[in-house]
N, C-alpha and C positions, 0 to 999 in steps of 0.2 A: 503493500500500498505508501501510496506514494506521499511525501510530509507534508502537513498544509503550512506547520511552523517550520522553525528552524534558529534558536537561541544561540548564539554565540560572544563567548565571551559578555555579557551583558552584566554594565555595571547600572547603578543608578544612587545620588544621593542629594539629601531633600535638605533646604535650609531650618537648621534648629533657630528655634524659635524661642528659647529657653533660654537661646543666649544670647543675649546683648552686645551690634554692632561694634565695637570702637570707630573706625570710619569703613563706608565700606558699607556692602552687603551681609546678610545675616552669616553665620558661619554655615558650612552644609557639613551632614552627617552622614555619613558611607551607609547607603540601606540594602543595596544587592550587590557581588562581588566578583564576579566575574562565572557568570549562570551559562551554561550551555546543555541545552539539551534536544532533543526534535519532539515534533507530535505527529502522527500521522492522521492520515484520515480515515473520520468513525470510530477512532477512539478515543472511548472514558477518561482524562489522566485527573488520579488526586497530586492537589500538592494540600500537606497538611506541613505544621511546625504550630508549637508556640505566641504565646501572644508578642507578635518582634520579631517572629523569624524570617520576613518581608515575604508571607507569603499572596498580602496581600497586596501587596505593591508589584508583584510582580506579576498575579494580573490585568492591575489597569496600566501596570505598562504593554503588554501583551493585547490590549486591546488601543491604547497607543489614548490612554487618559493619563499618562504620566510617559515624560520624555527623558528616555536612556541618555546619559552621561555619557557612553563608553558602551562597544561591543556593535550586535548588530541583529537584530531581529529583522526578521522574512514571512513573509504571510504570503502562500500559494504562489512561491516562487521571485513575490518583490518587497523589496528591503522598503520596511516604514520604520524604520530609526525616527529616522530624523525629517519624513515626511510634516508640511505644516498643513493647517489648518483645512485649506484649498486643495489639497493633495490626498487628504483622507476622505474629505466630502464624499467622490463617489466608492470606497470603500466602509464606509461605517452601515452601511446596511448588508454587509457582510462578518459584523463582527458586532454582536449583541451580546447583554453584559442583566441579570437577575441581579435584584439587589439583597443583601441582610433583612434588613427590614424596611416590606413594603408598608407600612405604614408614615414612613417618613420620604418613602418613596411612588409612592402617589397618592397626584393632590387630592385632598380633601374634598376642595369643591366638584372635581370633573366627579361622572358617573363612567361606569365601564369603561362603557361604547370609547367612550369621550377617550377616554387615559390607552386602550387598544392604539386606538385610531391621529393617535397623537404626529407618532411616529411615523406613519404613513405620507401623511398628510405633510409633513415635513421633506421629508423623501420624494413627493410629487409622481407617487403611488396611484392609479385610479383603484376604480372599480374600490373602492373605500369598505364596505357595509360588505359586502362577501369577502371581504380579507376581513374581517371581524370576525363575523361568524364564524366561519373557518379556523381562527384562532380559537376561540369558545369551545366549539368544539373537539379540535386535538387537547383541547385541556382536562375534560371531563365535567364543560358549565353548559349548564341549560340555557339556551340564549338570552332570558330573560334577563339572566345576572346583566347583560348591557345597558339596561334603565335602572341599577340600586347606587349606591353611593359605598366607599371602603367603610364605612364605619360600620355598615350593615352587613359587610361579610363575616365572616372568620377566619382566621390567623393562616389556617389552608388552603379559606380560599382566595383572598388576598395571594397569600403565593402565587399561586394560579392564573391567578393573571395576570402579575406580571410577569410573570414566564408566557403567558398570551402574549402581554407586548411583546417580547423576546422577537418568538418566532413566524409575530404575526410583519416581519420586514424579510422573511423566510431566508435566515443566516447560513451562512458553513458554517459559523463556528461559535458558541455558549460560553460566555466567565459564570458558572456561578460560583456567590462568593458568602460564602457561608448561607446559603438560604434556607438550611434546616433548622439553626442553631435554635431559634429560637419560639418551635415548634413539638407540641408536646408525642408521644413514642410513638401514636396511629400513625399522628399527620405528617411526622417523619416520612413513614413506612410508605406510606401514600402521595406522597411529592416525590419520594426515591424510585419508585415504580412508573412514576409516570414521564422523568427523564430514560427512564434507560428505555423504556418504551420510542419517546420521543424522537431517540438518537437513534433506532433502528429506524421509525417508519419515515422518519423524515431526516433520513442522510446527514445527520448533523456531527457534528467533532465538542466537543468538550471540554474543559478544565472548570475542575472540584474543586473547590477551596472550599475543607476544612478542619478543623482543629481535632478532631475528631475520629481517630484513626478506624471506628469501628463501623463511620458511614462508611469511610472510604473505601473499607473492608468488601459491602455490601453493594459498592456501582461502580469501583472504578478498575481498569484493566489491566492498571499501573500507576505505581504512588512513586511521586517528588518528594524527598524528607527535607525541609530548610529547614537551618537553625543558625544562627546568628547573618545569613542572610547570604549562606555559600548554600549549595546544594550538599548534602551528609548521603545521601542515597536516592540512586533511580534504580528505579526493579520493578518488574511487573507484582501486582498484588499479591498472587501465590509466594512468588519470594522471600517479600515484605517481612509478611506474618511464620514463615515456615523458620526462614534461617536467614533476621536480620545481621546483615551489617556491620550499621556503625552504631556507634553504644548510645546513643542521638533515638537513637530510631526500638532500641530494644530498649532505652526508659519512656518512651512514649507510650510501647504495646501493653510494657507495664504495667502502666498505669489505667490499662481498660478497665471497668465495672464488669467484671464475669456474673454471668447466671450458673454457671454449677462451680461451687469453690473447689471442685477435682480438676478442671478446665486448665489449661496452661498452653499461652502462645506459645512458647517456648523451651 
């Protein structure tokens, strides 16, 4: 399978707003430190790590919400590392993002139909009503949900709206950033099943960011483990769980709650 993403020696630093500059711009803190990996088309890549590991920064760099300070990101054979907004505009519909908190990412003043339609209008896509209905069908929401407001929905339903908004543009790649962390176990399972089906039915490629390795194990075919802004493990999911190579990965695995006290990952 051809690679949709190629990331080579990726570096990214951000301004440290906690340190007052003496002169000029605020000092910068390195977040990503020389990351290299590929993401084949059709694969679900899990990106896992603790708080401050750089996993969300990596995801935002991949969809160019952040600009790298070094290295290279290639999307479907095109170097997007330093494209300006005009250069990115024709590509934006090809990679989309689902956010962690749907209540903050969905406009509370707009009905669901308008929320899903907004990016379609932005990209000048015709047949919007049909695309909105199609997106609702794909995520398992009845079409009458288009008339509801976000506050009238459950957490799982709101997250489905966020997914519908992302897939309405028919992207090739979706970045899902901690999207089940605020849901109960039942809703988590439903959303994970939905994502797995959408990847298969729509031919999507996905990066799924989480701090929870048990969720990664359920959904992803490969795992990228970040620690301190560096990749410490990059392997098929089954191999990571059966034989972790990095001490940090073993530490993460040991922290997973086990329903069976006699069960062990290691």
